[in-house]
C-alpha positions as CSV (number, residue, x, y, z in Angstrom):
1,M,70.5,-31.6,-6.5
2,K,68.5,-28.4,-6.3
3,I,68.1,-28.4,-10.1
4,L,66.9,-32.1,-10.1
5,A,64.5,-31.3,-7.3
6,L,63.1,-28.4,-9.3
7,F,62.6,-30.5,-12.4
8,A,60.8,-33.1,-10.3
9,A,58.6,-30.4,-8.9
10,L,57.9,-28.9,-12.4
11,F,57.0,-32.2,-14.2
12,F,56.0,-34.9,-11.8
13,I,54.9,-33.7,-8.4
14,T,53.3,-30.3,-8.2
15,P,50.5,-28.9,-10.4
16,I,51.8,-25.8,-12.1
17,V,50.0,-22.5,-12.6
18,I,51.6,-20.2,-15.1
19,Y,51.5,-16.4,-14.5
20,S,52.0,-13.7,-17.1
21,Q,54.5,-11.8,-15.0
22,D,55.5,-12.3,-11.3
23,T,57.6,-10.0,-9.2
24,I,59.8,-11.0,-6.2
25,V,61.2,-8.3,-3.9
26,K,64.3,-9.3,-1.9
27,K,64.9,-7.8,1.5
28,S,68.1,-6.3,0.0
29,G,65.9,-4.3,-2.3
30,Q,66.6,-6.3,-5.5
31,V,63.6,-6.8,-7.7
32,I,63.3,-10.0,-9.8
33,L,60.9,-10.2,-12.7
34,C,60.1,-13.8,-13.3
35,T,57.6,-16.6,-13.7
36,I,57.0,-18.4,-10.5
37,Q,56.8,-22.3,-10.9
38,Y,56.6,-23.6,-7.4
39,E,56.3,-22.3,-3.9
40,D,56.4,-23.9,-0.4
41,S,57.1,-22.8,3.1
42,E,60.9,-22.6,2.5
43,K,61.6,-21.4,-1.0
44,V,60.2,-20.2,-4.3
45,D,61.3,-21.7,-7.6
46,F,61.0,-19.5,-10.7
47,I,62.1,-18.9,-14.3
48,F,63.6,-15.6,-15.5
49,N,64.9,-14.4,-18.8
50,K,68.6,-13.5,-19.2
51,D,70.1,-12.5,-22.5
52,G,67.2,-14.2,-24.3
53,K,67.4,-17.5,-22.4
54,K,65.2,-18.9,-19.8
55,I,66.9,-19.9,-16.6
56,L,65.7,-21.8,-13.6
57,G,66.3,-20.2,-10.2
58,F,65.1,-20.3,-6.7
59,I,65.3,-18.1,-3.6
60,N,64.8,-18.9,0.1
61,K,61.7,-17.4,1.8
62,S,63.8,-15.9,4.4
63,D,65.4,-13.6,1.8
64,I,62.1,-12.4,0.3
65,E,60.4,-9.1,1.3
66,S,57.3,-9.5,-0.9
67,V,55.9,-11.5,-3.8
68,K,53.4,-10.1,-6.4
69,R,51.9,-12.5,-8.8
70,G,50.6,-11.5,-12.2
71,V,47.4,-12.7,-13.8
72,P,47.2,-16.4,-14.4
73,E,47.2,-17.3,-18.1
74,K,44.7,-19.7,-19.5
75,E,46.1,-23.2,-19.6
76,P,46.1,-24.5,-23.3
77,E,43.5,-27.2,-23.8
78,L,44.9,-30.7,-24.2
79,F,43.5,-32.3,-27.3
80,F,43.8,-36.1,-27.2
81,D,43.0,-37.8,-30.5
82,K,40.5,-40.6,-31.0
83,V,41.2,-41.5,-34.7
84,T,44.5,-40.7,-36.6
85,L,46.1,-41.6,-39.9
86,G,49.8,-42.2,-39.6
87,L,52.2,-41.8,-42.7
88,G,55.8,-42.6,-42.7
89,V,58.5,-45.4,-42.5
90,G,58.6,-48.3,-40.1
91,L,57.4,-51.7,-39.2
92,D,54.2,-50.4,-37.7
93,L,53.5,-48.5,-40.9
94,G,53.9,-51.6,-43.1
95,G,57.3,-50.6,-44.2
96,I,56.8,-47.4,-46.3
97,G,53.2,-46.9,-45.8
98,A,50.4,-45.9,-43.4
99,N,48.3,-47.0,-40.6
100,V,45.0,-46.1,-38.8
101,L,45.1,-45.7,-35.0
102,V,41.9,-45.7,-32.9
103,Y,41.6,-44.8,-29.2
104,P,38.3,-46.1,-28.1
105,G,36.6,-43.6,-25.8
106,R,39.5,-41.2,-26.1
107,G,41.5,-43.4,-23.7
108,N,45.2,-44.1,-23.6
109,V,44.9,-47.6,-25.1
110,G,44.7,-47.7,-28.9
111,L,44.4,-50.2,-31.7
112,F,46.1,-49.9,-35.0
113,A,46.4,-51.6,-38.4
114,G,48.8,-50.7,-41.2
115,A,49.9,-51.6,-44.7
116,G,52.8,-50.5,-47.0
117,Y,55.6,-51.4,-49.2
118,A,58.2,-53.6,-47.4
119,I,60.9,-53.7,-50.2
120,A,60.3,-57.5,-50.7
121,G,56.6,-56.9,-51.2
122,A,53.5,-55.7,-49.3
123,G,53.7,-55.6,-45.5
124,F,50.9,-55.7,-43.1
125,N,50.6,-55.4,-39.3
126,G,48.3,-54.7,-36.5
127,G,48.7,-54.1,-32.8
128,I,48.0,-52.2,-29.5
129,K,49.5,-49.0,-28.3
130,Y,49.6,-47.7,-24.8
131,R,50.0,-43.9,-24.3
132,I,51.6,-42.9,-21.1
133,K,50.1,-39.7,-20.1
134,F,51.8,-38.2,-17.1
135,N,50.0,-34.8,-17.0
136,K,49.1,-31.8,-19.1
137,D,52.5,-30.3,-18.7
138,F,54.0,-33.3,-20.5
139,A,51.4,-33.1,-23.3
140,V,53.8,-32.0,-26.1
141,A,55.9,-35.1,-25.5
142,V,53.9,-38.3,-24.7
143,P,55.8,-41.5,-24.3
144,Y,54.1,-44.8,-25.3
145,I,54.8,-48.5,-25.7
146,L,53.3,-50.9,-28.4
147,A,53.1,-54.5,-29.3
148,M,52.0,-55.8,-32.7
149,Y,52.0,-58.8,-35.0
150,G,53.0,-58.3,-38.7
151,H,55.9,-58.3,-41.0
152,N,59.1,-58.1,-39.1
153,A,61.7,-59.3,-41.7
154,A,61.9,-58.6,-45.5
155,I,64.5,-60.6,-47.4
156,T,65.5,-59.4,-50.9
157,V,67.8,-61.0,-53.4
158,K,69.6,-59.0,-56.1
159,G,68.8,-60.1,-59.5
160,A,66.6,-62.9,-58.3
161,E,63.3,-61.4,-57.1
162,S,61.7,-64.8,-56.9
163,Y,63.7,-65.4,-53.8
164,N,62.3,-62.3,-52.1
165,R,60.4,-63.2,-49.0
166,I,58.5,-61.4,-46.1
167,F,58.3,-63.0,-42.7
168,Y,55.7,-62.3,-40.1
169,G,55.9,-62.4,-36.3
170,P,55.5,-60.3,-33.1
171,S,57.3,-57.0,-32.4
172,F,57.5,-54.7,-29.4
173,G,58.4,-51.0,-29.3
174,I,58.8,-47.8,-27.3
175,G,58.5,-44.4,-28.5
176,I,57.3,-40.8,-28.1
177,D,54.7,-38.6,-29.7
178,I,55.9,-35.1,-30.2
179,R,53.5,-32.2,-30.7
180,S,54.5,-28.6,-31.5
181,K,51.6,-27.5,-29.2
182,P,49.1,-29.4,-26.9
183,S,46.1,-28.3,-29.1
184,G,47.8,-29.2,-32.4
185,K,46.0,-31.4,-35.0
186,G,49.0,-33.4,-35.9
187,Y,52.2,-34.7,-34.5
188,M,55.3,-36.7,-35.0
189,S,55.8,-40.2,-33.7
190,V,59.3,-41.8,-33.2
191,T,59.4,-45.5,-32.2
192,F,62.3,-47.9,-31.6
193,I,60.9,-51.4,-32.4
194,V,62.4,-54.8,-31.5
195,P,61.2,-57.5,-33.9
196,V,60.9,-61.1,-32.5
197,R,62.1,-63.2,-35.5
198,N,61.6,-67.1,-35.6
199,S,64.1,-69.6,-36.8
200,D,62.5,-69.7,-40.3
201,V,64.1,-66.3,-41.1
202,Y,67.5,-67.4,-40.2
203,D,67.1,-70.8,-41.9
204,Y,66.1,-69.0,-45.0
205,I,69.1,-66.7,-44.9
206,N,71.5,-69.6,-44.4
207,Y,69.8,-71.3,-47.5
208,L,70.4,-68.2,-49.6
209,K,74.0,-67.9,-48.4
210,S,74.7,-71.5,-49.4
211,N,73.2,-71.1,-52.8
212,S,76.1,-69.9,-54.9
213,P,74.0,-68.3,-57.7
214,V,72.2,-66.0,-55.2
215,I,73.7,-62.8,-54.0
216,Y,72.4,-62.1,-50.5
217,K,73.1,-58.6,-49.2
218,N,70.3,-58.0,-46.5
219,Q,71.3,-57.0,-43.0
220,L,68.7,-57.7,-40.4
221,M,68.7,-55.1,-37.7
222,P,67.9,-56.1,-34.0
223,V,66.3,-52.8,-33.3
224,M,64.5,-50.8,-36.0
225,L,63.5,-47.2,-36.1
226,S,60.0,-46.0,-37.2
227,I,59.3,-42.3,-38.0
228,G,55.9,-41.1,-39.0
229,Y,53.5,-38.2,-39.0
230,R,50.1,-38.6,-37.5
231,I,47.1,-36.6,-38.8
232,I,44.3,-36.3,-36.3
233,I,41.0,-37.1,-38.0
234,F,38.9,-36.6,-34.9
């Protein structure tokens, strides 16, 4: 429970100021070299290195003789993009393709349009993405939700390409933007997308299955994965 409370303090409740090197001296004489993360009237939460690993710890104020803080480090500037170009594989990228995403006014609501190769032909889509920005400490992993309209099913027939068809409809997704550093000029996006397919898709599949000269081997997935890399234009 104490570890859960510490994570809550680190990421969701308390603004964090990082120091280059802090020192806690216990009443027993033990000296702890660490990075203090959170302090209240009862305890101090900190991170210390042990065998090359960062470990979370805490100590009650009643056990502390003195606390010496180091010099605060400059917090890295969080760079939120306004226009990005995404390249990769997924429904929001037109299949195997690209899309352009624009955040008007550098906000958290973006509009995108994409095009690509969807196996059965060209795929197109457009939609809206909402970026959930908790705080700057969460900048390297920003979750989001999206809604779009575009191709969400591609039917291919082996040896009879004239039967290939692409179907369009709405889709919804949830994902996360992952940056190597807050000020980076590019980042990965991973999205789980749920396509909402109408009856025309399944009627066409039944038609193909009942047509003996046609070999149908498609498997429509209820949840599809999109993986892309976004290049920040500005």
